PyMOL Python script that loads the backbone (N, CA, C, O; Angstrom):
from pymol import cmd

cmd.read_pdbstr("""\
ATOM      1  N   MET A   1      16.391  42.488-124.231  1.00  0.00           N
ATOM      2  CA  MET A   1      15.499  42.610-123.116  1.00  0.00           C
ATOM      3  C   MET A   1      14.416  41.547-123.125  1.00  0.00           C
ATOM      4  O   MET A   1      13.959  41.106-122.071  1.00  0.00           O
ATOM      5  N   ALA A   2      14.021  41.151-124.276  1.00  0.00           N
ATOM      6  CA  ALA A   2      12.950  40.171-124.396  1.00  0.00           C
ATOM      7  C   ALA A   2      13.376  38.835-123.822  1.00  0.00           C
ATOM      8  O   ALA A   2      12.552  38.101-123.275  1.00  0.00           O
ATOM      9  N   ASP A   3      14.648  38.513-123.941  1.00  0.00           N
ATOM     10  CA  ASP A   3      15.128  37.241-123.392  1.00  0.00           C
ATOM     11  C   ASP A   3      15.014  37.220-121.870  1.00  0.00           C
ATOM     12  O   ASP A   3      14.643  36.204-121.282  1.00  0.00           O
ATOM     13  N   ILE A   4      15.331  38.328-121.250  1.00  0.00           N
ATOM     14  CA  ILE A   4      15.229  38.391-119.788  1.00  0.00           C
ATOM     15  C   ILE A   4      13.768  38.272-119.373  1.00  0.00           C
ATOM     16  O   ILE A   4      13.450  37.569-118.414  1.00  0.00           O
ATOM     17  N   ASP A   5      12.887  38.950-120.083  1.00  0.00           N
ATOM     18  CA  ASP A   5      11.459  38.865-119.760  1.00  0.00           C
ATOM     19  C   ASP A   5      10.939  37.447-119.936  1.00  0.00           C
ATOM     20  O   ASP A   5      10.122  36.978-119.143  1.00  0.00           O
ATOM     21  N   THR A   6      11.403  36.775-120.958  1.00  0.00           N
ATOM     22  CA  THR A   6      10.991  35.394-121.194  1.00  0.00           C
ATOM     23  C   THR A   6      11.502  34.490-120.078  1.00  0.00           C
ATOM     24  O   THR A   6      10.767  33.638-119.578  1.00  0.00           O
ATOM     25  N   LEU A   7      12.755  34.675-119.690  1.00  0.00           N
ATOM     26  CA  LEU A   7      13.330  33.855-118.615  1.00  0.00           C
ATOM     27  C   LEU A   7      12.622  34.107-117.286  1.00  0.00           C
ATOM     28  O   LEU A   7      12.327  33.166-116.549  1.00  0.00           O
ATOM     29  N   LEU A   8      12.352  35.363-116.983  1.00  0.00           N
ATOM     30  CA  LEU A   8      11.653  35.670-115.733  1.00  0.00           C
ATOM     31  C   LEU A   8      10.223  35.140-115.749  1.00  0.00           C
ATOM     32  O   LEU A   8       9.716  34.702-114.717  1.00  0.00           O
ATOM     33  N   GLY A   9       9.583  35.175-116.883  1.00  0.00           N
ATOM     34  CA  GLY A   9       8.235  34.623-117.002  1.00  0.00           C
ATOM     35  C   GLY A   9       8.234  33.119-116.801  1.00  0.00           C
ATOM     36  O   GLY A   9       7.344  32.578-116.145  1.00  0.00           O
ATOM     37  N   ALA A  10       9.226  32.441-117.362  1.00  0.00           N
ATOM     38  CA  ALA A  10       9.331  30.990-117.182  1.00  0.00           C
ATOM     39  C   ALA A  10       9.638  30.650-115.731  1.00  0.00           C
ATOM     40  O   ALA A  10       9.130  29.664-115.197  1.00  0.00           O
ATOM     41  N   LEU A  11      10.463  31.463-115.099  1.00  0.00           N
ATOM     42  CA  LEU A  11      10.799  31.240-113.692  1.00  0.00           C
ATOM     43  C   LEU A  11       9.575  31.453-112.801  1.00  0.00           C
ATOM     44  O   LEU A  11       9.380  30.725-111.828  1.00  0.00           O
ATOM     45  N   ALA A  12       8.767  32.429-113.126  1.00  0.00           N
ATOM     46  CA  ALA A  12       7.558  32.692-112.344  1.00  0.00           C
ATOM     47  C   ALA A  12       6.536  31.580-112.515  1.00  0.00           C
ATOM     48  O   ALA A  12       5.765  31.307-111.595  1.00  0.00           O
ATOM     49  N   ALA A  13       6.516  30.938-113.666  1.00  0.00           N
ATOM     50  CA  ALA A  13       5.551  29.869-113.920  1.00  0.00           C
ATOM     51  C   ALA A  13       5.929  28.580-113.206  1.00  0.00           C
ATOM     52  O   ALA A  13       5.070  27.741-112.937  1.00  0.00           O
ATOM     53  N   LYS A  14       7.203  28.420-112.901  1.00  0.00           N
ATOM     54  CA  LYS A  14       7.644  27.193-112.216  1.00  0.00           C
ATOM     55  C   LYS A  14       7.169  27.187-110.765  1.00  0.00           C
ATOM     56  O   LYS A  14       6.995  28.239-110.150  1.00  0.00           O
ATOM     57  N   ALA A  15       6.968  26.003-110.239  1.00  0.00           N
ATOM     58  CA  ALA A  15       6.611  25.855-108.828  1.00  0.00           C
ATOM     59  C   ALA A  15       7.878  26.037-107.985  1.00  0.00           C
ATOM     60  O   ALA A  15       8.962  25.620-108.393  1.00  0.00           O
ATOM     61  N   PRO A  16       7.744  26.650-106.828  1.00  0.00           N
ATOM     62  CA  PRO A  16       8.933  26.833-105.983  1.00  0.00           C
ATOM     63  C   PRO A  16       9.442  25.484-105.471  1.00  0.00           C
ATOM     64  O   PRO A  16       8.657  24.547-105.322  1.00  0.00           O
ATOM     65  N   PRO A  17      10.726  25.377-105.204  1.00  0.00           N
ATOM     66  CA  PRO A  17      11.271  24.116-104.683  1.00  0.00           C
ATOM     67  C   PRO A  17      10.655  23.770-103.328  1.00  0.00           C
ATOM     68  O   PRO A  17      10.265  24.654-102.566  1.00  0.00           O
ATOM     69  N   SER A  18      10.575  22.488-103.045  1.00  0.00           N
ATOM     70  CA  SER A  18       9.955  22.055-101.784  1.00  0.00           C
ATOM     71  C   SER A  18      10.804  22.444-100.578  1.00  0.00           C
ATOM     72  O   SER A  18      10.273  22.600 -99.478  1.00  0.00           O
ATOM     73  N   ALA A  19      12.106  22.601-100.764  1.00  0.00           N
ATOM     74  CA  ALA A  19      12.982  22.982 -99.654  1.00  0.00           C
ATOM     75  C   ALA A  19      12.692  24.400 -99.180  1.00  0.00           C
ATOM     76  O   ALA A  19      13.026  24.757 -98.050  1.00  0.00           O
ATOM     77  N   LEU A  20      12.080  25.204-100.026  1.00  0.00           N
ATOM     78  CA  LEU A  20      11.767  26.584 -99.669  1.00  0.00           C
ATOM     79  C   LEU A  20      10.690  26.658 -98.593  1.00  0.00           C
ATOM     80  O   LEU A  20      10.652  27.619 -97.825  1.00  0.00           O
ATOM     81  N   SER A  21       9.824  25.670 -98.528  1.00  0.00           N
ATOM     82  CA  SER A  21       8.740  25.705 -97.545  1.00  0.00           C
ATOM     83  C   SER A  21       9.262  25.517 -96.120  1.00  0.00           C
ATOM     84  O   SER A  21       8.660  26.022 -95.172  1.00  0.00           O
ATOM     85  N   SER A  22      10.360  24.806 -95.960  1.00  0.00           N
ATOM     86  CA  SER A  22      10.907  24.587 -94.620  1.00  0.00           C
ATOM     87  C   SER A  22      12.039  25.558 -94.291  1.00  0.00           C
ATOM     88  O   SER A  22      12.672  25.429 -93.244  1.00  0.00           O
ATOM     89  N   LEU A  23      12.298  26.509 -95.151  1.00  0.00           N
ATOM     90  CA  LEU A  23      13.407  27.437 -94.952  1.00  0.00           C
ATOM     91  C   LEU A  23      13.210  28.296 -93.706  1.00  0.00           C
ATOM     92  O   LEU A  23      14.155  28.515 -92.947  1.00  0.00           O
ATOM     93  N   GLU A  24      12.003  28.778 -93.494  1.00  0.00           N
ATOM     94  CA  GLU A  24      11.747  29.654 -92.351  1.00  0.00           C
ATOM     95  C   GLU A  24      11.977  28.923 -91.031  1.00  0.00           C
ATOM     96  O   GLU A  24      12.605  29.464 -90.121  1.00  0.00           O
ATOM     97  N   SER A  25      11.472  27.695 -90.926  1.00  0.00           N
ATOM     98  CA  SER A  25      11.657  26.948 -89.680  1.00  0.00           C
ATOM     99  C   SER A  25      13.130  26.602 -89.465  1.00  0.00           C
ATOM    100  O   SER A  25      13.606  26.605 -88.330  1.00  0.00           O
ATOM    101  N   ASP A  26      13.854  26.303 -90.543  1.00  0.00           N
ATOM    102  CA  ASP A  26      15.287  26.016 -90.414  1.00  0.00           C
ATOM    103  C   ASP A  26      16.059  27.238 -89.919  1.00  0.00           C
ATOM    104  O   ASP A  26      16.959  27.120 -89.088  1.00  0.00           O
ATOM    105  N   VAL A  27      15.702  28.395 -90.431  1.00  0.00           N
ATOM    106  CA  VAL A  27      16.373  29.630 -90.003  1.00  0.00           C
ATOM    107  C   VAL A  27      16.098  29.898 -88.531  1.00  0.00           C
ATOM    108  O   VAL A  27      17.014  30.243 -87.784  1.00  0.00           O
ATOM    109  N   PHE A  28      14.845  29.743 -88.105  1.00  0.00           N
ATOM    110  CA  PHE A  28      14.518  29.999 -86.705  1.00  0.00           C
ATOM    111  C   PHE A  28      15.148  28.965 -85.777  1.00  0.00           C
ATOM    112  O   PHE A  28      15.521  29.302 -84.653  1.00  0.00           O
ATOM    113  N   GLN A  29      15.275  27.717 -86.219  1.00  0.00           N
ATOM    114  CA  GLN A  29      15.968  26.714 -85.414  1.00  0.00           C
ATOM    115  C   GLN A  29      17.443  27.068 -85.262  1.00  0.00           C
ATOM    116  O   GLN A  29      18.017  26.915 -84.184  1.00  0.00           O
ATOM    117  N   GLY A  30      18.046  27.539 -86.337  1.00  0.00           N
ATOM    118  CA  GLY A  30      19.445  27.967 -86.272  1.00  0.00           C
ATOM    119  C   GLY A  30      19.634  29.151 -85.342  1.00  0.00           C
ATOM    120  O   GLY A  30      20.609  29.208 -84.592  1.00  0.00           O
ATOM    121  N   LEU A  31      18.704  30.095 -85.389  1.00  0.00           N
ATOM    122  CA  LEU A  31      18.781  31.245 -84.486  1.00  0.00           C
ATOM    123  C   LEU A  31      18.618  30.818 -83.029  1.00  0.00           C
ATOM    124  O   LEU A  31      19.315  31.329 -82.152  1.00  0.00           O
ATOM    125  N   ALA A  32      17.709  29.893 -82.769  1.00  0.00           N
ATOM    126  CA  ALA A  32      17.510  29.402 -81.402  1.00  0.00           C
ATOM    127  C   ALA A  32      18.754  28.677 -80.904  1.00  0.00           C
ATOM    128  O   ALA A  32      19.140  28.824 -79.745  1.00  0.00           O
ATOM    129  N   LEU A  33      19.377  27.897 -81.777  1.00  0.00           N
ATOM    130  CA  LEU A  33      20.600  27.188 -81.394  1.00  0.00           C
ATOM    131  C   LEU A  33      21.718  28.170 -81.064  1.00  0.00           C
ATOM    132  O   LEU A  33      22.433  27.989 -80.079  1.00  0.00           O
ATOM    133  N   ARG A  34      21.871  29.200 -81.877  1.00  0.00           N
ATOM    134  CA  ARG A  34      22.901  30.211 -81.602  1.00  0.00           C
ATOM    135  C   ARG A  34      22.616  30.941 -80.302  1.00  0.00           C
ATOM    136  O   ARG A  34      23.539  31.271 -79.556  1.00  0.00           O
ATOM    137  N   HIS A  35      21.343  31.194 -80.025  1.00  0.00           N
ATOM    138  CA  HIS A  35      20.980  31.870 -78.780  1.00  0.00           C
ATOM    139  C   HIS A  35      21.332  31.000 -77.575  1.00  0.00           C
ATOM    140  O   HIS A  35      21.860  31.500 -76.582  1.00  0.00           O
ATOM    141  N   GLU A  36      21.043  29.710 -77.655  1.00  0.00           N
ATOM    142  CA  GLU A  36      21.374  28.789 -76.568  1.00  0.00           C
ATOM    143  C   GLU A  36      22.885  28.709 -76.362  1.00  0.00           C
ATOM    144  O   GLU A  36      23.356  28.699 -75.225  1.00  0.00           O
ATOM    145  N   GLN A  37      23.639  28.653 -77.449  1.00  0.00           N
ATOM    146  CA  GLN A  37      25.093  28.597 -77.344  1.00  0.00           C
ATOM    147  C   GLN A  37      25.648  29.874 -76.720  1.00  0.00           C
ATOM    148  O   GLN A  37      26.565  29.823 -75.900  1.00  0.00           O
ATOM    149  N   ALA A  38      25.092  31.009 -77.108  1.00  0.00           N
ATOM    150  CA  ALA A  38      25.555  32.280 -76.545  1.00  0.00           C
ATOM    151  C   ALA A  38      25.233  32.362 -75.060  1.00  0.00           C
ATOM    152  O   ALA A  38      26.034  32.870 -74.276  1.00  0.00           O
ATOM    153  N   THR A  39      24.065  31.864 -74.672  1.00  0.00           N
ATOM    154  CA  THR A  39      23.683  31.869 -73.264  1.00  0.00           C
ATOM    155  C   THR A  39      24.601  30.958 -72.454  1.00  0.00           C
ATOM    156  O   THR A  39      25.029  31.327 -71.361  1.00  0.00           O
ATOM    157  N   ALA A  40      24.904  29.784 -72.974  1.00  0.00           N
ATOM    158  CA  ALA A  40      25.804  28.865 -72.279  1.00  0.00           C
ATOM    159  C   ALA A  40      27.206  29.460 -72.175  1.00  0.00           C
ATOM    160  O   ALA A  40      27.854  29.345 -71.134  1.00  0.00           O
ATOM    161  N   GLN A  41      27.669  30.084 -73.229  1.00  0.00           N
ATOM    162  CA  GLN A  41      29.004  30.685 -73.209  1.00  0.00           C
ATOM    163  C   GLN A  41      29.044  31.846 -72.210  1.00  0.00           C
ATOM    164  O   GLN A  41      30.035  32.021 -71.500  1.00  0.00           O
ATOM    165  N   ARG A  42      27.986  32.625 -72.155  1.00  0.00           N
ATOM    166  CA  ARG A  42      27.928  33.737 -71.208  1.00  0.00           C
ATOM    167  C   ARG A  42      27.974  33.212 -69.774  1.00  0.00           C
ATOM    168  O   ARG A  42      28.634  33.802 -68.919  1.00  0.00           O
ATOM    169  N   GLY A  43      27.278  32.110 -69.508  1.00  0.00           N
ATOM    170  CA  GLY A  43      27.298  31.515 -68.173  1.00  0.00           C
ATOM    171  C   GLY A  43      28.670  30.997 -67.796  1.00  0.00           C
ATOM    172  O   GLY A  43      29.099  31.146 -66.652  1.00  0.00           O
ATOM    173  N   MET A  44      29.362  30.388 -68.751  1.00  0.00           N
ATOM    174  CA  MET A  44      30.716  29.886 -68.476  1.00  0.00           C
ATOM    175  C   MET A  44      31.676  31.040 -68.196  1.00  0.00           C
ATOM    176  O   MET A  44      32.507  30.949 -67.292  1.00  0.00           O
ATOM    177  N   VAL A  45      31.568  32.110 -68.955  1.00  0.00           N
ATOM    178  CA  VAL A  45      32.435  33.272 -68.731  1.00  0.00           C
ATOM    179  C   VAL A  45      32.158  33.866 -67.356  1.00  0.00           C
ATOM    180  O   VAL A  45      33.091  34.257 -66.653  1.00  0.00           O
ATOM    181  N   LEU A  46      30.898  33.938 -66.967  1.00  0.00           N
ATOM    182  CA  LEU A  46      30.544  34.460 -65.651  1.00  0.00           C
ATOM    183  C   LEU A  46      31.102  33.572 -64.541  1.00  0.00           C
ATOM    184  O   LEU A  46      31.601  34.082 -63.538  1.00  0.00           O
ATOM    185  N   ALA A  47      31.024  32.253 -64.707  1.00  0.00           N
ATOM    186  CA  ALA A  47      31.555  31.332 -63.700  1.00  0.00           C
ATOM    187  C   ALA A  47      33.069  31.461 -63.584  1.00  0.00           C
ATOM    188  O   ALA A  47      33.605  31.454 -62.476  1.00  0.00           O
ATOM    189  N   VAL A  48      33.759  31.579 -64.704  1.00  0.00           N
ATOM    190  CA  VAL A  48      35.220  31.739 -64.676  1.00  0.00           C
ATOM    191  C   VAL A  48      35.593  33.062 -64.017  1.00  0.00           C
ATOM    192  O   VAL A  48      36.538  33.121 -63.231  1.00  0.00           O
ATOM    193  N   ALA A  49      34.858  34.117 -64.332  1.00  0.00           N
ATOM    194  CA  ALA A  49      35.145  35.418 -63.729  1.00  0.00           C
ATOM    195  C   ALA A  49      34.916  35.386 -62.217  1.00  0.00           C
ATOM    196  O   ALA A  49      35.714  35.934 -61.457  1.00  0.00           O
ATOM    197  N   ALA A  50      33.835  34.751 -61.782  1.00  0.00           N
ATOM    198  CA  ALA A  50      33.561  34.646 -60.347  1.00  0.00           C
ATOM    199  C   ALA A  50      34.646  33.835 -59.647  1.00  0.00           C
ATOM    200  O   ALA A  50      35.081  34.198 -58.554  1.00  0.00           O
ATOM    201  N   ALA A  51      35.084  32.743 -60.263  1.00  0.00           N
ATOM    202  CA  ALA A  51      36.147  31.932 -59.672  1.00  0.00           C
ATOM    203  C   ALA A  51      37.451  32.715 -59.593  1.00  0.00           C
ATOM    204  O   ALA A  51      38.188  32.598 -58.614  1.00  0.00           O
ATOM    205  N   ALA A  52      37.739  33.508 -60.612  1.00  0.00           N
ATOM    206  CA  ALA A  52      38.961  34.312 -60.597  1.00  0.00           C
ATOM    207  C   ALA A  52      38.906  35.366 -59.497  1.00  0.00           C
ATOM    208  O   ALA A  52      39.897  35.587 -58.801  1.00  0.00           O
ATOM    209  N   VAL A  53      37.762  36.013 -59.336  1.00  0.00           N
ATOM    210  CA  VAL A  53      37.629  37.030 -58.288  1.00  0.00           C
ATOM    211  C   VAL A  53      37.779  36.399 -56.910  1.00  0.00           C
ATOM    212  O   VAL A  53      38.473  36.946 -56.054  1.00  0.00           O
ATOM    213  N   VAL A  54      37.140  35.260 -56.687  1.00  0.00           N
ATOM    214  CA  VAL A  54      37.246  34.585 -55.390  1.00  0.00           C
ATOM    215  C   VAL A  54      38.683  34.131 -55.143  1.00  0.00           C
ATOM    216  O   VAL A  54      39.188  34.260 -54.028  1.00  0.00           O
ATOM    217  N   GLY A  55      39.342  33.605 -56.166  1.00  0.00           N
ATOM    218  CA  GLY A  55      40.727  33.161 -56.012  1.00  0.00           C
ATOM    219  C   GLY A  55      41.671  34.305 -55.715  1.00  0.00           C
ATOM    220  O   GLY A  55      42.540  34.188 -54.851  1.00  0.00           O
ATOM    221  N   ILE A  56      41.512  35.403 -56.420  1.00  0.00           N
ATOM    222  CA  ILE A  56      42.383  36.559 -56.178  1.00  0.00           C
ATOM    223  C   ILE A  56      42.108  37.148 -54.800  1.00  0.00           C
ATOM    224  O   ILE A  56      43.044  37.492 -54.078  1.00  0.00           O
ATOM    225  N   ALA A  57      40.846  37.267 -54.429  1.00  0.00           N
ATOM    226  CA  ALA A  57      40.507  37.801 -53.110  1.00  0.00           C
ATOM    227  C   ALA A  57      41.025  36.888 -52.007  1.00  0.00           C
ATOM    228  O   ALA A  57      41.475  37.371 -50.968  1.00  0.00           O
ATOM    229  N   GLY A  58      40.968  35.596 -52.215  1.00  0.00           N
ATOM    230  CA  GLY A  58      41.469  34.657 -51.212  1.00  0.00           C
ATOM    231  C   GLY A  58      42.974  34.697 -51.066  1.00  0.00           C
ATOM    232  O   GLY A  58      43.499  34.475 -49.975  1.00  0.00           O
ATOM    233  N   SER A  59      43.669  34.976 -52.142  1.00  0.00           N
ATOM    234  CA  SER A  59      45.128  35.022 -52.050  1.00  0.00           C
ATOM    235  C   SER A  59      45.621  36.361 -51.521  1.00  0.00           C
ATOM    236  O   SER A  59      46.713  36.432 -50.957  1.00  0.00           O
ATOM    237  N   VAL A  60      44.845  37.419 -51.690  1.00  0.00           N
ATOM    238  CA  VAL A  60      45.256  38.740 -51.224  1.00  0.00           C
ATOM    239  C   VAL A  60      44.907  38.937 -49.753  1.00  0.00           C
ATOM    240  O   VAL A  60      45.672  39.566 -49.022  1.00  0.00           O
ATOM    241  N   ALA A  61      43.784  38.419 -49.310  1.00  0.00           N
ATOM    242  CA  ALA A  61      43.336  38.603 -47.929  1.00  0.00           C
ATOM    243  C   ALA A  61      44.287  37.882 -46.976  1.00  0.00           C
ATOM    244  O   ALA A  61      44.685  36.747 -47.237  1.00  0.00           O
ATOM    245  N   PRO A  62      44.650  38.537 -45.872  1.00  0.00           N
ATOM    246  CA  PRO A  62      45.546  37.874 -44.917  1.00  0.00           C
ATOM    247  C   PRO A  62      44.825  36.735 -44.194  1.00  0.00           C
ATOM    248  O   PRO A  62      43.655  36.853 -43.831  1.00  0.00           O
ATOM    249  N   ALA A  63      45.528  35.662 -43.999  1.00  0.00           N
ATOM    250  CA  ALA A  63      44.953  34.497 -43.321  1.00  0.00           C
ATOM    251  C   ALA A  63      45.268  34.573 -41.830  1.00  0.00           C
ATOM    252  O   ALA A  63      46.309  35.099 -41.436  1.00  0.00           O
ATOM    253  N   ALA A  64      44.373  34.051 -41.009  1.00  0.00           N
ATOM    254  CA  ALA A  64      44.609  34.007 -39.566  1.00  0.00           C
ATOM    255  C   ALA A  64      45.675  32.955 -39.279  1.00  0.00           C
ATOM    256  O   ALA A  64      45.724  31.929 -39.958  1.00  0.00           O
ATOM    257  N   PRO A  65      46.515  33.187 -38.299  1.00  0.00           N
ATOM    258  CA  PRO A  65      47.545  32.188 -37.981  1.00  0.00           C
ATOM    259  C   PRO A  65      46.902  30.885 -37.492  1.00  0.00           C
ATOM    260  O   PRO A  65      45.881  30.898 -36.805  1.00  0.00           O
ATOM    261  N   ALA A  66      47.509  29.796 -37.852  1.00  0.00           N
ATOM    262  CA  ALA A  66      46.975  28.484 -37.482  1.00  0.00           C
ATOM    263  C   ALA A  66      47.292  28.187 -36.025  1.00  0.00           C
ATOM    264  O   ALA A  66      48.379  28.501 -35.541  1.00  0.00           O
ATOM    265  N   GLN A  67      46.336  27.578 -35.326  1.00  0.00           N
ATOM    266  CA  GLN A  67      46.535  27.170 -33.940  1.00  0.00           C
ATOM    267  C   GLN A  67      46.188  25.696 -33.830  1.00  0.00           C
ATOM    268  O   GLN A  67      45.064  25.286 -34.122  1.00  0.00           O
ATOM    269  N   ALA A  68      47.150  24.913 -33.411  1.00  0.00           N
ATOM    270  CA  ALA A  68      46.918  23.482 -33.234  1.00  0.00           C
ATOM    271  C   ALA A  68      46.466  23.244 -31.800  1.00  0.00           C
ATOM    272  O   ALA A  68      47.079  23.740 -30.855  1.00  0.00           O
ATOM    273  N   GLU A  69      45.399  22.489 -31.647  1.00  0.00           N
ATOM    274  CA  GLU A  69      44.845  22.211 -30.329  1.00  0.00           C
ATOM    275  C   GLU A  69      44.245  20.818 -30.363  1.00  0.00           C
ATOM    276  O   GLU A  69      43.605  20.461 -31.352  1.00  0.00           O
ATOM    277  N   PRO A  70      44.423  20.025 -29.333  1.00  0.00           N
ATOM    278  CA  PRO A  70      43.838  18.684 -29.345  1.00  0.00           C
ATOM    279  C   PRO A  70      42.314  18.773 -29.405  1.00  0.00           C
ATOM    280  O   PRO A  70      41.692  19.663 -28.826  1.00  0.00           O
ATOM    281  N   LEU A  71      41.752  17.829 -30.118  1.00  0.00           N
ATOM    282  CA  LEU A  71      40.314  17.853 -30.326  1.00  0.00           C
ATOM    283  C   LEU A  71      39.544  17.519 -29.049  1.00  0.00           C
ATOM    284  O   LEU A  71      38.552  18.175 -28.731  1.00  0.00           O
ATOM    285  N   PHE A  72      40.000  16.497 -28.313  1.00  0.00           N
ATOM    286  CA  PHE A  72      39.288  16.078 -27.103  1.00  0.00           C
ATOM    287  C   PHE A  72      40.118  16.317 -25.849  1.00  0.00           C
ATOM    288  O   PHE A  72      39.872  15.678 -24.826  1.00  0.00           O
ATOM    289  N   GLY A  73      41.069  17.197 -25.897  1.00  0.00           N
ATOM    290  CA  GLY A  73      41.917  17.492 -24.740  1.00  0.00           C
ATOM    291  C   GLY A  73      41.262  18.510 -23.827  1.00  0.00           C
ATOM    292  O   GLY A  73      40.105  18.882 -24.021  1.00  0.00           O
ATOM    293  N   VAL A  74      42.004  18.953 -22.842  1.00  0.00           N
ATOM    294  CA  VAL A  74      41.519  19.952 -21.896  1.00  0.00           C
ATOM    295  C   VAL A  74      41.527  21.307 -22.599  1.00  0.00           C
ATOM    296  O   VAL A  74      42.552  21.694 -23.162  1.00  0.00           O
ATOM    297  N   PRO A  75      40.434  22.023 -22.582  1.00  0.00           N
ATOM    298  CA  PRO A  75      40.402  23.327 -23.237  1.00  0.00           C
ATOM    299  C   PRO A  75      41.347  24.313 -22.555  1.00  0.00           C
ATOM    300  O   PRO A  75      41.661  24.164 -21.374  1.00  0.00           O
ATOM    301  N   GLN A  76      41.789  25.297 -23.284  1.00  0.00           N
ATOM    302  CA  GLN A  76      42.726  26.289 -22.757  1.00  0.00           C
ATOM    303  C   GLN A  76      42.118  27.079 -21.596  1.00  0.00           C
ATOM    304  O   GLN A  76      42.848  27.508 -20.702  1.00  0.00           O
ATOM    305  N   SER A  77      40.829  27.274 -21.590  1.00  0.00           N
ATOM    306  CA  SER A  77      40.201  28.098 -20.553  1.00  0.00           C
ATOM    307  C   SER A  77      39.641  27.272 -19.391  1.00  0.00           C
ATOM    308  O   SER A  77      38.904  27.810 -18.565  1.00  0.00           O
ATOM    309  N   ALA A  78      39.969  25.989 -19.308  1.00  0.00           N
ATOM    310  CA  ALA A  78      39.481  25.159 -18.204  1.00  0.00           C
ATOM    311  C   ALA A  78      40.183  25.589 -16.912  1.00  0.00           C
ATOM    312  O   ALA A  78      41.365  25.931 -16.943  1.00  0.00           O
ATOM    313  N   PRO A  79      39.472  25.577 -15.779  1.00  0.00           N
ATOM    314  CA  PRO A  79      40.082  26.023 -14.510  1.00  0.00           C
ATOM    315  C   PRO A  79      41.313  25.200 -14.134  1.00  0.00           C
ATOM    316  O   PRO A  79      42.287  25.763 -13.635  1.00  0.00           O
ATOM    317  N   SER A  80      41.300  23.906 -14.353  1.00  0.00           N
ATOM    318  CA  SER A  80      42.458  23.089 -13.987  1.00  0.00           C
ATOM    319  C   SER A  80      43.670  23.462 -14.831  1.00  0.00           C
ATOM    320  O   SER A  80      44.798  23.408 -14.342  1.00  0.00           O
ATOM    321  N   HIS A  81      43.468  23.821 -16.034  1.00  0.00           N
ATOM    322  CA  HIS A  81      44.570  24.210 -16.911  1.00  0.00           C
ATOM    323  C   HIS A  81      45.121  25.570 -16.489  1.00  0.00           C
ATOM    324  O   HIS A  81      46.333  25.785 -16.528  1.00  0.00           O
ATOM    325  N   LEU A  82      44.245  26.488 -16.085  1.00  0.00           N
ATOM    326  CA  LEU A  82      44.691  27.812 -15.659  1.00  0.00           C
ATOM    327  C   LEU A  82      45.459  27.745 -14.346  1.00  0.00           C
ATOM    328  O   LEU A  82      46.416  28.496 -14.156  1.00  0.00           O
ATOM    329  N   LEU A  83      45.056  26.854 -13.432  1.00  0.00           N
ATOM    330  CA  LEU A  83      45.737  26.729 -12.146  1.00  0.00           C
ATOM    331  C   LEU A  83      47.083  26.033 -12.285  1.00  0.00           C
ATOM    332  O   LEU A  83      47.996  26.294 -11.501  1.00  0.00           O
ATOM    333  N   ALA A  84      47.220  25.144 -13.278  1.00  0.00           N
ATOM    334  CA  ALA A  84      48.462  24.393 -13.442  1.00  0.00           C
ATOM    335  C   ALA A  84      49.565  25.276 -13.997  1.00  0.00           C
ATOM    336  O   ALA A  84      50.742  25.010 -13.753  1.00  0.00           O
ATOM    337  N   ASP A  85      49.227  26.289 -14.717  1.00  0.00           N
ATOM    338  CA  ASP A  85      50.258  27.165 -15.302  1.00  0.00           C
ATOM    339  C   ASP A  85      50.727  28.088 -14.261  1.00  0.00           C
ATOM    340  O   ASP A  85      51.596  28.920 -14.519  1.00  0.00           O
TER     341      ASP A  85
END
""", "prot")
cmd.dss("prot")
cmd.show_as("cartoon", "prot")
cmd.util.cbc("prot")
cmd.orient("prot")
């Protein structure tokens, strides 16, 4: 038992390593980085989910039939067009 007490006493007398003083800031920087990564990943998952919902809704919803009509031609409801038919 005396050997352990001697070793612990010698360890207590030593100065702590200099890397120990910056340990707290390093840990908090790592936590902040993980938080930022989690936030970015959550945003990407939300964007993918929204795109999937819009894509599925767009493919399931019935589309209106296409009607081709000249851009600068006589409109269908013009009086001259109605009289000609």
